Kinemage of the C-alpha trace (Angstrom):
@kinemage 1
@onewidth
@group {chain A} dominant
@subgroup {mainchain}
@vectorlist {calphas} color= white
{ca unk a 1} P 147.298 98.457 103.653
{ca unk a 2} L 145.967 99.801 100.336
{ca unk a 3} L 147.700 102.753 98.725
{ca unk a 4} L 145.621 105.933 98.902
{ca unk a 5} L 146.565 108.698 96.520
{ca unk a 6} L 147.374 112.015 98.284
{ca unk a 7} L 144.259 114.187 98.281
{ca unk a 8} L 141.953 111.229 97.733
{ca unk a 9} L 139.717 109.785 100.371
{ca unk a 10} L 139.842 106.342 101.917
{ca unk a 11} L 137.090 103.803 101.116
{ca unk a 12} L 135.907 104.163 104.714
{ca unk a 13} L 135.574 107.949 104.367
{ca unk a 14} L 133.726 107.578 101.064
{ca unk a 15} L 131.306 105.096 102.644
{ca unk a 16} L 130.716 107.461 105.568
{ca unk a 17} L 129.392 110.114 103.133
{ca unk a 18} L 126.737 107.747 101.861
{ca unk a 19} L 123.264 107.108 103.236
{ca unk a 20} L 122.496 103.518 104.279
{ca unk a 21} L 119.381 101.785 102.921
{ca unk a 22} L 117.848 98.407 103.676
{ca unk a 23} L 117.074 96.731 100.345
{ca unk a 24} L 114.171 94.311 99.959
{ca unk a 25} L 112.046 92.782 97.227
{ca unk a 26} L 108.381 93.081 96.345
{ca unk a 27} L 107.758 90.777 93.386
{ca unk a 28} L 110.931 91.091 91.295
{ca unk a 29} L 111.571 94.759 92.065
{ca unk a 30} L 114.145 95.983 94.559
{ca unk a 31} L 113.052 98.657 97.048
{ca unk a 32} L 114.888 100.453 99.805
{ca unk a 33} L 114.182 102.384 102.982
{ca unk a 34} L 116.566 104.412 105.106
{ca unk a 35} L 118.284 102.059 107.505
{ca unk a 36} L 117.980 104.566 110.351
{ca unk a 37} L 114.191 104.038 110.298
{ca unk a 38} L 114.434 100.242 110.588
{ca unk a 39} L 113.904 99.035 114.135
{ca unk a 40} L 114.138 95.341 113.339
{ca unk a 41} L 113.375 92.637 110.787
{ca unk a 42} L 111.314 89.648 111.894
{ca unk a 43} L 109.630 86.576 110.502
{ca unk a 44} L 105.846 86.953 110.294
{ca unk a 45} L 104.125 86.415 113.637
{ca unk a 46} L 100.452 85.792 114.269
{ca unk a 47} L 98.634 88.754 112.748
{ca unk a 48} L 95.142 89.681 113.948
{ca unk a 49} L 92.967 91.298 111.294
{ca unk a 50} L 91.324 94.656 112.015
{ca unk a 51} L 87.662 94.918 110.949
{ca unk a 52} L 87.110 97.833 108.609
{ca unk a 53} L 90.836 98.472 108.045
{ca unk a 54} L 92.170 99.382 104.615
{ca unk a 55} L 92.635 96.467 102.230
{ca unk a 56} L 96.428 96.761 102.434
{ca unk a 57} L 96.469 96.496 106.239
{ca unk a 58} L 97.076 92.872 107.194
{ca unk a 59} L 96.206 93.604 110.815
{ca unk a 60} L 98.132 93.998 114.045
{ca unk a 61} L 100.636 91.844 115.868
{ca unk a 62} L 101.865 91.718 119.425
{ca unk a 63} L 105.583 92.420 119.440
{ca unk a 64} L 106.919 92.033 122.968
{ca unk a 65} L 103.794 93.565 124.467
{ca unk a 66} L 103.387 96.344 121.873
{ca unk a 67} L 100.595 96.249 119.313
{ca unk a 68} L 102.093 96.993 115.905
{ca unk a 69} L 100.013 97.450 112.732
{ca unk a 70} L 101.261 95.508 109.702
{ca unk a 71} L 100.802 96.671 106.111
{ca unk a 72} L 101.141 94.677 102.914
{ca unk a 73} L 103.184 96.891 100.579
{ca unk a 74} L 102.323 94.686 97.591
{ca unk a 75} L 98.639 95.564 97.961
{ca unk a 76} L 99.391 99.216 98.746
{ca unk a 77} L 101.316 99.500 95.489
{ca unk a 78} L 98.679 97.688 93.399
{ca unk a 79} L 100.565 94.396 93.029
{ca unk a 80} L 98.914 90.986 93.291
{ca unk a 81} L 98.915 89.282 96.677
{ca unk a 82} L 101.593 86.710 97.350
{ca unk a 83} L 101.470 83.951 99.970
{ca unk a 84} L 103.967 84.033 102.825
{ca unk a 85} L 107.114 81.969 102.166
{ca unk a 86} L 110.217 81.121 104.179
{ca unk a 87} L 111.731 84.351 102.828
{ca unk a 88} L 108.815 86.606 103.856
{ca unk a 89} L 109.789 89.188 106.460
{ca unk a 90} L 108.188 92.045 108.323
{ca unk a 91} L 110.308 95.161 108.519
{ca unk a 92} L 109.471 97.097 111.664
{ca unk a 93} L 109.990 100.811 111.105
{ca unk a 94} L 110.041 103.501 113.735
{ca unk a 95} L 109.493 107.157 112.931
{ca unk a 96} L 108.046 110.363 114.317
{ca unk a 97} L 104.573 109.045 113.427
{ca unk a 98} L 105.153 105.818 115.373
{ca unk a 99} L 105.919 102.240 114.482
{ca unk a 100} L 104.544 99.931 111.831
{ca unk a 101} L 105.444 96.668 110.154
{ca unk a 102} L 105.820 96.321 106.388
{ca unk a 103} L 105.315 92.846 104.947
{ca unk a 104} L 107.893 92.202 102.186
{ca unk a 105} L 108.714 89.206 99.999
{ca unk a 106} L 112.389 89.058 100.862
{ca unk a 107} L 115.020 91.210 102.574
{ca unk a 108} L 118.140 91.559 100.450
{ca unk a 109} L 121.024 93.579 101.876
{ca unk a 110} L 122.265 96.969 102.999
{ca unk a 111} L 123.056 99.477 100.249
{ca unk a 112} L 125.187 102.636 100.510
{ca unk a 113} L 124.185 105.504 98.196
{ca unk a 114} L 125.378 109.083 97.901
{ca unk a 115} L 122.967 111.814 96.844
{ca unk a 116} L 124.582 111.769 93.381
{ca unk a 117} L 123.576 108.122 92.973
{ca unk a 118} L 119.880 108.895 93.527
{ca unk a 119} L 117.724 110.290 90.724
{ca unk a 120} L 114.440 112.101 91.168
{ca unk a 121} L 111.256 110.087 90.868
{ca unk a 122} L 110.325 109.848 87.210
{ca unk a 123} L 106.987 111.326 86.186
{ca unk a 124} L 104.774 108.358 85.360
{ca unk a 125} L 101.047 107.685 85.437
{ca unk a 126} L 100.944 105.496 88.546
{ca unk a 127} L 100.229 108.241 91.077
{ca unk a 128} L 99.516 105.697 93.844
{ca unk a 129} L 103.127 104.645 94.206
{ca unk a 130} L 104.797 107.821 92.863
{ca unk a 131} L 103.674 109.673 95.989
{ca unk a 132} L 105.600 107.209 98.149
{ca unk a 133} L 108.869 107.216 96.184
{ca unk a 134} L 111.706 109.419 97.375
{ca unk a 135} L 113.934 108.629 94.389
{ca unk a 136} L 115.591 105.941 92.297
{ca unk a 137} L 118.992 104.717 93.425
{ca unk a 138} L 121.508 103.443 90.898
{ca unk a 139} L 123.293 100.232 91.908
{ca unk a 140} L 125.427 98.705 89.175
{ca unk a 141} L 122.925 97.706 86.468
{ca unk a 142} L 119.906 97.648 88.785
{ca unk a 143} L 117.690 100.317 90.244
{ca unk a 144} L 116.618 100.675 93.856
{ca unk a 145} L 113.212 102.275 94.372
{ca unk a 146} L 113.708 104.336 97.530
{ca unk a 147} L 110.516 104.676 99.535
{ca unk a 148} L 109.408 107.689 101.568
{ca unk a 149} L 108.496 105.885 104.821
{ca unk a 150} L 107.013 108.951 106.513
{ca unk a 151} L 104.518 109.425 103.661
{ca unk a 152} L 103.563 105.746 103.726
{ca unk a 153} L 102.971 105.864 107.483
{ca unk a 154} L 100.971 109.091 107.197
{ca unk a 155} L 98.656 107.432 104.653
{ca unk a 156} L 97.202 105.086 107.277
{ca unk a 157} L 94.316 105.936 109.558
{ca unk a 158} L 94.263 102.898 111.801
{ca unk a 159} L 91.959 102.311 114.764
{ca unk a 160} L 93.828 103.185 117.950
{ca unk a 161} L 96.312 105.407 116.126
{ca unk a 162} L 95.713 108.205 118.629
{ca unk a 163} L 96.615 106.043 121.642
{ca unk a 164} L 99.911 107.852 122.257
{ca unk a 165} L 98.154 111.159 122.839
{ca unk a 166} L 100.047 112.912 120.051
{ca unk a 167} L 98.120 111.325 117.205
{ca unk a 168} L 100.714 108.621 116.574
{ca unk a 169} L 101.059 104.912 117.031
{ca unk a 170} L 103.220 104.313 120.116
{ca unk a 171} L 106.931 104.162 119.356
{ca unk a 172} L 108.626 100.808 119.711
{ca unk a 173} L 111.036 100.640 122.655
């Protein structure tokens, strides 16, 4: 058992004070979303395109009987398209606004960050993505761009979004 100095906190207690984030890659940049919003991570399934949908909406997929819209975050953030690979995953998020899938290049790991390890979003010219960034996490020598999932979800006006009766995509069971 490791020695813990009197008055100090155990590694388990320190970890409990930190927020958990799922880290993933888009191009060579590392992004993160709150783990509590992640319903599941899946390999890409058959995606049906939606006529007239935004350019960054890949379409919808049938996930165990539930129709889930899927967005391409690369396109949303102004990055070039990238073909699906063996590492490509769809992160299914669930929130107050409903569920949605985010297509990402690769899922990395789970990251624990305290509020002191997260800086405010820097003021830069790329307003498109700045609006969707909650902050910048500091992990060793790398940065983790923490996304504001609720704002990303609210930016979509998909056909059938009002199916649930409360203006949201149905929640995933």
